[in-house]
Backbone bond lengths (Angstrom), bond angles and torsions (degrees), N, CA, C in turn:
res aa  C-N    CA-C-N  psi(-1)  N-CA   C-N-CA  omega(-1)  CA-C   N-CA-C  phi
1 M - - - 1.499 - - 1.399 114.13 -
2 N 1.506 112.96 -48.47 1.348 124.95 176.28 1.643 112.88 -56.65
3 N 1.185 115.20 -42.35 1.434 124.72 176.37 1.619 109.95 -58.27
4 N 1.195 115.33 -42.03 1.537 123.59 -177.74 1.446 102.25 -66.63
5 F 1.288 125.63 -54.60 1.439 125.62 -177.43 1.550 115.40 -54.66
6 K 1.337 108.13 -42.04 1.599 114.17 174.90 1.460 112.23 -60.55
7 L 1.328 115.64 -42.84 1.526 120.45 176.96 1.365 110.34 -60.01
8 I 1.393 122.34 -46.59 1.421 124.42 179.35 1.348 114.59 -59.07
9 F 1.460 115.84 -46.35 1.541 117.44 179.43 1.421 112.47 -66.03
10 L 1.387 120.64 -34.85 1.407 126.20 175.47 1.517 113.05 -55.46
11 L 1.405 115.95 -55.61 1.365 124.50 176.37 1.505 116.03 -55.41
12 F 1.430 113.24 -43.10 1.446 117.29 176.04 1.568 113.18 -57.95
13 F 1.352 113.58 -50.50 1.513 115.97 177.11 1.524 112.72 -58.23
14 L 1.221 117.66 -39.51 1.468 125.05 -178.49 1.448 113.16 -62.03
15 I 1.379 118.62 -43.12 1.413 127.82 -179.57 1.557 103.87 -71.54
16 L 1.368 123.17 -45.16 1.415 124.70 -176.43 1.496 108.32 -63.57
17 G 1.358 118.27 -38.47 1.441 118.66 -178.04 1.526 109.13 -71.47
18 C 1.231 119.57 -43.15 1.507 121.14 176.34 1.620 111.38 -57.42
19 N 1.282 117.59 -43.45 1.507 125.06 176.71 1.427 110.94 -54.28
20 S 1.514 112.21 -47.08 1.460 118.42 -172.93 1.544 108.11 -66.34
21 K 1.372 114.82 -43.36 1.515 118.51 -178.66 1.508 109.36 -63.64
22 L 1.293 118.05 -42.16 1.573 122.53 179.21 1.518 107.01 -63.96
23 T 1.250 117.27 -41.21 1.668 116.15 177.42 1.385 107.16 -64.73
24 E 1.357 119.68 -45.09 1.491 119.59 -178.07 1.573 111.59 -58.25
25 R 1.294 115.27 -44.17 1.477 120.47 -176.58 1.665 104.11 -63.06
26 V 1.300 116.78 -48.07 1.507 118.18 -175.80 1.615 108.18 -56.76
27 N 1.331 114.79 -38.96 1.411 118.62 -172.19 1.547 110.50 -79.21
28 I 1.403 119.02 -23.90 1.436 119.10 -177.80 1.692 108.05 -72.07
29 L 1.318 116.19 -40.43 1.435 117.98 -179.47 1.520 111.13 -108.09
30 Q 1.347 115.92 111.43 1.501 124.75 -179.53 1.452 110.50 -109.34
31 K 1.282 117.06 124.02 1.469 127.62 171.08 1.378 113.74 -79.40
32 I 1.425 121.83 132.55 1.321 129.66 -178.52 1.523 108.17 -131.87
33 E 1.361 109.60 121.60 1.604 117.80 173.45 1.538 104.26 -96.13
34 N 1.381 101.00 145.07 1.609 112.98 177.07 1.450 113.20 48.49
35 L 1.295 118.68 62.47 1.405 125.46 -177.80 1.634 109.27 -75.91
36 D 1.268 115.68 130.03 1.539 124.64 -178.92 1.406 100.56 -136.43
37 M 1.432 118.78 101.63 1.435 126.36 -175.64 1.542 109.47 -115.30
38 N 1.296 123.15 128.88 1.392 121.36 166.18 1.504 113.50 -113.53
39 I 1.363 115.71 136.67 1.418 118.61 174.05 1.427 110.33 -114.79
40 Y 1.432 112.37 144.56 1.555 113.00 -175.25 1.514 105.84 -131.50
41 S 1.348 114.59 163.33 1.456 121.25 -173.77 1.614 102.01 -89.86
42 Q 1.474 112.64 171.89 1.415 114.05 -179.89 1.537 109.85 -64.72
43 D 1.240 122.99 -19.42 1.495 122.24 172.64 1.394 113.32 -81.16
44 G 1.328 123.29 -1.32 1.424 121.42 169.78 1.600 106.90 96.45
45 N 1.282 121.06 3.48 1.490 120.97 179.58 1.490 109.53 -89.64
46 K 1.372 111.98 141.14 1.421 116.76 -178.73 1.547 114.53 -69.24
47 I 1.260 120.59 124.17 1.533 118.95 -178.29 1.565 112.28 -89.65
48 Y 1.463 111.06 -50.89 1.426 113.12 171.93 1.566 108.99 -158.38
49 T 1.309 109.04 167.68 1.562 122.29 175.31 1.424 109.80 -124.72
50 I 1.310 113.52 134.17 1.521 124.49 178.24 1.485 110.66 -115.52
51 K 1.287 115.76 122.63 1.496 123.28 171.39 1.458 114.39 -120.98
52 S 1.437 111.71 134.42 1.545 119.32 177.33 1.490 107.08 -151.49
53 P 1.299 110.02 134.77 1.574 116.95 173.64 1.505 117.22 -64.72
54 N 1.352 112.21 -24.02 1.446 113.09 -173.46 1.605 108.29 -153.09
55 S 1.274 118.89 118.79 1.411 122.32 -172.98 1.557 111.44 -149.97
56 I 1.390 111.45 164.01 1.507 118.40 -173.10 1.539 101.68 -131.81
57 Y 1.360 112.79 129.72 1.551 118.99 168.81 1.432 110.16 -96.60
58 D 1.281 121.76 126.37 1.546 124.54 172.86 1.486 106.35 -101.42
59 Q 1.296 110.93 101.27 1.528 117.64 -177.38 1.506 121.22 -67.08
60 K 1.462 112.16 -29.10 1.392 113.79 174.90 1.467 113.54 -72.57
61 N 1.270 119.22 -38.14 1.624 118.86 171.93 1.414 118.95 -98.45
62 N 1.308 113.25 8.45 1.571 121.16 175.85 1.488 111.25 50.71
63 I 1.385 114.44 52.47 1.484 118.48 -179.02 1.475 109.65 -131.58
64 F 1.315 116.90 138.92 1.464 127.22 178.08 1.505 106.01 -102.47
65 I 1.421 116.25 125.24 1.337 127.33 178.52 1.589 106.86 -112.24
66 L 1.338 113.40 119.00 1.573 116.06 -169.12 1.477 112.47 -125.37
67 K 1.266 121.21 148.80 1.372 127.88 175.27 1.623 108.20 -110.78
68 K 1.365 111.01 152.30 1.580 118.19 176.24 1.551 106.22 40.21
69 T 1.238 116.64 72.29 1.472 126.40 -173.83 1.630 109.41 -91.48
70 T 1.328 111.17 139.61 1.342 117.74 173.92 1.574 107.77 -132.05
71 I 1.339 121.42 121.17 1.471 123.84 -171.21 1.557 110.53 -118.36
72 Y 1.284 124.12 132.19 1.369 122.69 173.29 1.494 106.35 -114.05
73 L 1.451 113.26 123.45 1.507 120.01 172.35 1.505 113.84 -92.49
74 F 1.293 115.92 137.49 1.476 117.26 -175.27 1.621 108.66 -114.01
75 K 1.259 111.12 146.58 1.480 118.39 163.97 1.584 112.66 -142.03
76 D 1.398 114.20 132.47 1.417 113.36 -172.66 1.462 115.19 50.64
77 Q 1.422 117.01 41.94 1.401 127.48 168.08 1.603 111.00 70.64
78 K 1.370 116.64 11.58 1.441 121.06 -179.77 1.535 108.03 -121.03
79 V 1.285 118.07 155.87 1.536 119.61 -179.16 1.553 101.55 -79.93
80 K 1.365 109.52 131.36 1.515 123.93 178.13 1.548 110.76 -100.19
81 F 1.370 109.77 -47.76 1.436 113.32 -176.07 1.530 110.83 -137.24
82 V 1.350 119.91 148.70 1.533 121.98 171.38 1.422 107.61 -120.21
83 I 1.275 125.99 123.60 1.496 126.66 -177.34 1.624 105.87 -122.01
84 N 1.312 106.01 132.08 1.533 114.73 173.38 1.449 108.36 -116.68
85 S 1.396 114.41 156.43 1.528 124.20 175.85 1.402 109.70 -167.47
86 D 1.345 111.08 163.17 1.487 122.64 -178.54 1.482 107.65 -69.13
87 S 1.351 123.14 -40.13 1.414 123.72 -173.92 1.684 106.26 -152.28
88 S 1.289 114.57 164.41 1.454 120.98 171.26 1.407 116.46 -162.43
89 K 1.366 116.86 169.91 1.484 123.07 -175.51 1.490 108.27 -140.25
90 L 1.322 114.41 129.82 1.496 120.49 178.09 1.380 106.79 -117.81
91 S 1.407 112.14 119.13 1.587 121.57 -172.11 1.502 108.23 -134.03
92 K 1.374 112.01 -173.76 1.447 124.86 176.20 1.587 112.22 49.36
93 N 1.387 109.92 51.01 1.523 115.67 -179.29 1.472 115.52 58.24
94 N 1.372 112.49 36.86 1.403 120.70 171.69 1.629 110.32 75.53
95 K 1.414 112.23 30.38 1.412 119.31 -178.02 1.514 117.07 -111.38
96 I 1.383 113.84 -13.28 1.431 124.32 -174.90 1.668 107.37 -124.78
97 L 1.165 117.75 121.26 1.536 122.48 -179.61 1.502 108.73 -119.77
98 E 1.337 110.86 118.43 1.575 113.31 -179.79 1.577 107.51 -117.69
99 L 1.282 115.56 130.50 1.490 118.02 178.91 1.497 106.32 -120.63
100 N 1.386 112.88 143.96 1.458 117.57 178.16 1.461 112.47 -138.77
101 G 1.328 115.93 144.20 1.426 124.93 179.01 1.400 120.55 76.50
102 N 1.443 116.57 112.01 1.456 118.91 176.96 1.619 112.97 63.64
103 V 1.280 116.44 35.48 1.506 115.97 -175.73 1.623 110.62 -69.29
104 E 1.121 116.95 130.63 1.497 122.93 177.89 1.567 109.93 -134.44
105 L 1.293 111.55 119.30 1.566 119.83 176.55 1.524 112.21 -109.92
106 N 1.258 116.78 122.49 1.429 122.95 -176.25 1.565 109.26 -110.55
107 T 1.317 117.76 138.56 1.513 119.75 -179.57 1.558 103.72 -103.40
108 F 1.347 112.87 152.95 1.400 118.37 176.71 1.568 110.79 -97.53
109 Q 1.281 115.22 73.32 1.448 125.77 -179.27 1.580 112.78 -137.04
110 E 1.385 110.92 166.54 1.457 115.04 179.48 1.501 110.52 -60.39
111 N 1.369 113.37 -38.35 1.519 115.92 -170.39 1.548 110.42 -77.12
112 N 1.255 117.99 -4.80 1.493 124.00 175.44 1.594 111.64 44.37
113 D 1.365 107.51 64.92 1.474 120.52 177.36 1.584 109.38 -66.43
114 I 1.275 123.59 135.11 1.345 121.59 174.25 1.550 106.78 -135.17
115 L 1.389 113.53 129.09 1.492 118.16 178.41 1.487 114.41 -114.73
116 Y 1.308 119.14 125.16 1.556 118.38 -178.10 1.522 105.91 -115.69
117 A 1.357 111.86 154.86 1.470 123.19 175.24 1.505 111.77 -166.09
118 D 1.336 115.11 162.67 1.490 122.17 175.74 1.544 110.16 -73.73
119 N 1.409 114.15 -40.62 1.387 118.81 -173.50 1.519 110.32 -135.75
120 F 1.273 116.73 146.80 1.616 117.29 -175.44 1.676 102.26 -146.26
121 E 1.291 109.10 126.27 1.523 115.57 175.57 1.620 107.80 -122.85
122 W 1.270 111.33 130.63 1.465 118.85 178.16 1.434 112.62 -121.39
123 N 1.485 114.47 115.64 1.449 119.10 173.92 1.513 109.33 -90.40
124 I 1.278 112.31 111.09 1.463 119.16 -168.51 1.490 114.58 -71.11
125 E 1.320 115.78 -27.59 1.413 120.69 -177.97 1.614 111.20 -79.30
126 T 1.321 115.17 -35.91 1.484 119.03 174.66 1.507 115.24 -92.53
127 S 1.309 116.90 -6.90 1.459 120.64 178.70 1.581 114.04 57.78
128 Q 1.398 105.39 45.70 1.523 110.26 -176.07 1.570 105.97 -127.28
129 Y 1.319 117.02 137.37 1.377 124.99 -169.31 1.618 105.29 -119.14
130 L 1.279 118.02 121.27 1.459 128.36 -177.98 1.568 107.02 -105.39
131 L 1.478 119.19 124.14 1.446 117.64 174.28 1.554 104.09 -123.38
132 N 1.291 108.45 133.13 1.551 119.42 178.57 1.457 114.02 -124.35
133 G 1.366 121.92 136.86 1.449 126.32 169.89 1.536 109.41 83.73
134 N 1.504 108.54 114.84 1.476 115.83 176.20 1.558 113.33 52.50
135 V 1.210 119.57 45.80 1.467 127.10 174.48 1.449 110.58 -62.61
136 N 1.270 120.41 126.81 1.518 122.60 -175.10 1.528 110.94 -143.65
137 F 1.241 120.64 108.30 1.469 123.56 -176.16 1.577 107.47 -101.78
138 E 1.260 121.54 136.98 1.541 122.08 -173.45 1.396 111.52 -152.44
139 N 1.319 123.26 136.39 1.402 134.48 171.69 1.577 106.75 -141.65
140 K 1.408 111.08 -179.70 1.469 112.61 177.89 1.539 118.25 -60.69
141 D 1.278 115.88 -15.32 1.582 122.28 -177.72 1.563 114.03 -97.26
142 I 1.380 109.24 -48.10 1.409 113.83 -161.80 1.631 113.42 -132.55
143 I 1.263 114.95 166.97 1.415 120.76 171.96 1.632 106.75 -141.12
144 L 1.393 113.83 124.83 1.394 117.43 173.23 1.467 114.99 -115.32
145 I 1.211 125.57 130.10 1.415 127.49 -176.71 1.515 114.62 -125.61
146 S 1.239 114.16 128.85 1.555 122.72 179.55 1.537 111.21 -153.04
147 N 1.306 116.70 177.01 1.426 122.19 174.02 1.458 115.90 -97.14
148 K 1.300 118.07 -12.14 1.405 122.02 -175.25 1.562 114.34 -152.02
149 A 1.234 123.08 135.04 1.440 125.70 -175.40 1.464 114.85 -146.94
150 I 1.308 121.68 144.83 1.513 123.09 176.65 1.497 106.12 -128.33
151 M 1.467 113.97 135.17 1.443 119.72 -178.70 1.546 105.99 -124.59
152 N 1.310 115.15 124.70 1.481 117.54 -176.39 1.573 111.77 -102.97
153 S 1.319 121.95 -170.73 1.368 127.11 -173.28 1.519 109.33 -74.72
154 N 1.238 117.86 -22.00 1.523 124.03 175.82 1.575 117.71 -77.02
155 N 1.363 111.54 4.40 1.419 116.49 177.02 1.559 110.02 68.95
156 L 1.365 115.79 29.60 1.430 119.39 175.54 1.492 111.86 -109.01
157 I 1.327 119.85 122.24 1.437 121.68 -176.14 1.679 105.38 -105.58
158 E 1.327 113.29 124.00 1.509 118.68 179.02 1.661 104.83 -103.24
159 F 1.178 111.85 124.75 1.483 120.73 -179.03 1.596 108.11 -105.49
160 F 1.241 122.42 122.14 1.437 127.85 -171.44 1.532 110.69 -87.59
161 N 1.296 110.92 148.12 1.490 119.06 175.75 1.559 116.35 -57.40
162 P 1.400 112.44 137.22 1.442 128.68 -0.90 1.555 110.66 -88.65
163 V 1.394 112.25 152.90 1.410 120.81 -177.34 1.512 107.39 -121.73
164 K 1.408 116.91 141.09 1.365 122.68 176.26 1.572 106.12 -114.62
165 Y 1.324 116.81 134.88 1.494 115.99 -171.90 1.504 100.16 -132.30
166 I 1.410 112.37 128.82 1.463 120.71 -175.04 1.590 107.00 -131.08
167 I 1.346 112.30 127.54 1.365 122.46 176.90 1.508 112.64 -97.15
168 K 1.341 117.95 128.00 1.447 120.70 176.00 1.488 115.45 -85.44
169 N 1.310 118.86 159.33 1.521 127.38 168.55 1.401 110.39 -96.06
170 D 1.320 119.54 -175.83 1.431 128.42 -174.44 1.586 107.78 -68.12
171 D 1.344 117.79 -24.73 1.443 116.78 175.61 1.521 115.66 -90.76
172 D 1.296 116.43 18.06 1.360 125.55 177.53 1.562 114.81 60.54
173 K 1.310 108.59 31.72 1.489 121.25 177.42 1.452 112.24 -111.03
174 K 1.369 116.91 161.34 1.574 120.81 -173.83 1.504 102.30 -68.12
175 K 1.415 111.76 130.40 1.491 117.93 171.58 1.480 112.21 -94.28
176 Y 1.255 119.70 -58.89 1.425 126.65 167.44 1.489 116.48 -147.47
177 E 1.302 119.20 168.92 1.499 121.97 -167.05 1.542 107.68 -127.29
178 I 1.364 123.06 139.75 1.375 126.50 177.79 1.606 106.09 -131.78
179 N 1.397 111.50 137.62 1.431 119.59 173.06 1.530 111.62 -108.33
180 S 1.405 117.03 132.17 1.486 114.48 -176.90 1.500 108.00 -143.22
181 E 1.271 116.85 -176.93 1.468 118.34 -179.06 1.422 113.11 -85.18
182 N 1.448 116.87 -69.67 1.474 122.71 173.67 1.531 102.77 -117.88
183 A 1.411 109.09 154.27 1.489 117.78 170.92 1.511 109.94 -142.99
184 F 1.296 117.15 152.22 1.347 126.40 -176.53 1.560 117.71 -127.48
185 Y 1.237 125.82 112.49 1.338 131.65 -174.38 1.496 111.26 -102.50
186 N 1.388 119.83 118.59 1.465 123.16 175.22 1.557 108.42 -97.11
187 I 1.375 116.29 113.83 1.437 121.49 179.95 1.571 111.66 -61.95
188 D 1.235 117.21 -36.37 1.461 118.90 -177.88 1.496 114.30 -73.49
189 T 1.275 122.80 -46.10 1.370 131.06 -177.23 1.668 111.60 -87.95
190 K 1.253 114.62 -14.30 1.468 121.05 -179.45 1.503 112.26 58.14
191 S 1.322 117.08 44.51 1.419 122.49 -171.31 1.553 105.02 -124.42
192 V 1.398 113.61 152.40 1.493 119.21 -179.24 1.629 101.12 -123.34
193 N 1.333 113.67 135.02 1.476 124.06 174.98 1.436 109.80 -121.63
194 F 1.390 114.55 128.56 1.442 118.68 176.37 1.463 108.90 -107.27
195 S 1.342 115.69 148.26 1.470 119.49 172.16 1.503 111.29 -145.00
196 S 1.386 116.39 152.09 1.365 124.04 -179.75 1.478 109.25 -90.55
197 K 1.335 120.45 174.78 1.460 124.04 -174.23 1.557 104.52 -67.09
198 D 1.249 125.62 -33.87 1.374 124.05 -171.28 1.611 109.38 -99.37
199 D 1.283 114.91 4.13 1.532 127.03 -179.71 1.498 113.15 61.38
200 K 1.343 115.72 16.04 1.556 115.66 -177.44 1.586 107.58 -84.01
201 V 1.342 117.11 -23.11 1.458 116.68 176.06 1.453 111.49 -110.96
202 R 1.266 115.53 118.44 1.559 124.58 -176.85 1.548 105.85 -130.18
203 S 1.289 115.37 147.47 1.487 121.78 168.68 1.505 106.01 -156.17
204 T 1.379 112.05 156.93 1.470 117.48 -177.10 1.444 109.03 -141.33
205 I 1.441 117.45 131.72 1.370 122.72 -179.15 1.423 110.34 -120.08
206 Y 1.383 116.86 131.07 1.464 124.32 -175.83 1.588 108.55 -109.29
207 F 1.401 116.54 151.75 1.487 112.07 -178.87 1.668 101.55 -128.24
C-alpha cells in the first residue's frame, strides 16, 4: 500500500513539473500580430516606429523577431527614412536592429534616394548604419554599387572597395561608368567624393 502511495505522489510531481516547464516555454515565446511599436528617447522624442504583421517576442533573451518589417526613422519629429525588409531582429534592450532580405531604405527628399542591401544593422546608440551584401544606392542622377557601406548620423554614406559608380542621363539610362576604391556620398549636399587607398587621389562630383 505504501509503495502505491509513493508511486502516486511521484507521478503527481512529475506531471506538475512537466506542466510548469510547458507553461514556462509558452510564456518565453509570445506571438504578436500586427505589431506597431514606438521607441522614444529620454527627452520624449520619437526615434523610430516598427511595424510587422507577424512577430515573436523572446522574453527570456529580450529579443523581437519580426517578419515583413517596415521601420520609420525620425529626426526633429519628422520621418527621415523608411526601411523595408523580409525579416528583422530587435535586441540589446531595443538598441540593435538587424534587418535581413531585400532591405530597402528610402529617404524623404526631392532626390528620392533609395539604398538597397541584403543585410542592414543599425546601432541605435551610435546612430551608425551598416549595410552588407549587394549594396546599391540609386537616385535620379547616379547609381553606386558596392558590397559594404556605412551610413552615419551626418548623412554621409561610405561605400567600400570595390565601388562601381554610374551616372544617368536625362532618359534615366546609364551614361558612363567609373570603378573606384572607396566612395562617399553626402545625402545633404548630393555630392560624391572618391578616394584611393593611400588618400593621394581624391575627386568630388556635385549634382
